[in-house]
N, C-alpha and C positions, 0 to 999 in steps of 0.2 A: 738164544740161552746155549752155550754150550761145555759141558763137564768134562773134561777128563778123568778118566774111571780102565787104573793099569791097561795104557794104550789103547784102548776103548770110547769111543767118544758116545755121550751118550747128551741128546737135546732137549732140555724141557722143555714146555708147553708152558705159556708167558699163563699165570696164576696170581690170587692172592689167596692171604689167609681167613678163618673164618673168627671172626673179633669177638669173641666169645672162646674156643676151644682150640684154637689153631690150625684144623684140620686146613688142607688145600682146596682152595673152592677158585671154579674159574674165575676167568679176571675181572666178569663184567656180573660180578654177586659178591655178597658180605657177610652170607653164612651161610652151614655147612646143612643146613635142616629148620624147619619148623620150629623143632625146639630150641637151639639156640637162637633162635629171632623172638621166641618171645622171652625166656630169659632173658635178652637183653632189652629187649622194650622194656617189660619188669621192672629191671635194674635202672631204666632211665628212667621212669618214671616213677619211682622211689630217691632219685638224686634226683628230679624236683623239688619235689615234697620237702623231703629236707633239707632244699636252699631256701624256701618257703616259710618253712619254719624257724629257718637262722633268721631270715629278714626279717618276719615279722618280734624275736626275740630280741633283735638287736633296737627295733624301731620301738622298744618297750624299754627299754634300757637304758632310749637317749633321750626318749620323750620322760620317764617315772621324773624324774626330780621338780620335771614344770606342773604333771599334775598333782602330785605332790602339795606342792607349794601354794598353788592355789584351791586346792584341800583342804588345808590348813592353814 
């Protein structure tokens, strides 16, 4: 990729951006350092736990009427 900058052409190497902080990284990487990678994994784990809790609550709401009907 070439960028024009006041009569001067600058070539930019292919790159991506860190999924956490947005710093540029090599095209074959996703994170700029181990701290960002651990933050990302921690957030992913937290999101999975919240999703499981959400599913359990929804199941409880759906099946609560039948549970109460059989119990009472």
